[in-house]
C-alpha positions in Angstrom: 12.8 24.2 89.7 15.5 25.6 87.5 15.8 25.9 83.7 12.2 26.6 82.7 13.1 29.7 80.8 15.4 28.0 78.3 14.5 26.4 75.0 10.9 27.6 75.3 10.1 25.3 78.2 8.0 28.0 79.9 5.3 27.6 77.2 4.2 24.4 79.1 3.5 26.2 82.4 0.0 27.5 81.6 -1.3 24.0 80.9 -0.1 22.6 84.2 -2.6 22.1 87.1 -2.1 21.3 90.8 -1.8 17.5 91.1 -0.5 16.9 87.6 2.2 14.1 87.7 5.6 14.8 86.4 8.5 12.4 85.6 11.9 12.6 87.4 14.8 11.5 85.2 18.4 11.5 86.6 21.5 12.3 84.6 23.4 9.2 83.5 25.9 7.7 86.0 29.3 9.3 86.2 28.2 13.0 86.1 30.3 15.1 88.4 27.3 17.1 89.6 24.2 15.1 88.7 20.9 16.8 88.0 17.4 15.4 88.1 15.4 16.5 85.2 11.6 17.1 85.3 9.5 16.1 82.3 5.9 16.2 81.4 4.1 12.9 81.0 4.5 13.5 77.2 8.3 13.4 77.7 8.9 17.2 77.1 11.5 18.5 79.5 10.5 21.4 81.8 13.8 21.9 83.7 15.8 20.4 86.6 15.6 20.3 90.3 18.1 22.5 92.3 21.5 21.0 92.5 21.1 20.7 96.4 18.4 18.1 95.7 19.8 16.5 92.5 23.1 15.8 94.3 21.4 13.2 96.6 18.3 12.3 94.5 20.1 11.4 91.3 22.2 8.7 93.1 19.1 7.5 94.9 17.2 7.1 91.7 20.1 5.5 89.8 20.5 3.0 92.7 17.0 1.8 92.4 15.1 4.2 94.7 11.8 5.6 93.6 10.4 9.1 93.6 7.3 10.8 92.3 6.6 14.4 91.5 3.5 16.4 91.1 2.7 20.1 90.4 1.8 22.2 93.5 1.7 25.6 91.6 2.5 26.9 88.2 3.0 30.7 87.9 3.5 33.1 85.0 6.2 35.6 84.1 5.3 37.8 87.1 7.1 35.3 89.3 10.9 34.9 89.2 11.8 32.0 86.9 13.2 29.7 89.6 9.9 30.0 91.5 7.4 29.5 88.6 7.0 25.8 89.0 6.6 24.5 92.6 6.7 20.7 92.8 6.2 18.2 95.6 8.7 15.3 95.4 8.1 12.1 97.3 10.7 9.4 97.8 9.5 5.8 98.2 
């Protein structure tokens, strides 16, 4: 996941546990390179999925497809920022 180090988002990582559900929210339609944002159940944003995933997942979600995400592992500052939060995303 990308973007966890901006706007203090990394402060949420210590509270995450494996299996915690996360919300996937696509950019609005019409974005040139759409992202899919990852939010806590409370609505707080954590970051976004890599663009290689957002490029196909955002249109899928906007077109009525469903997907769920859950925490696999949350790490601290000893791990590079793009590897601190590992998710499992399932399309349905």
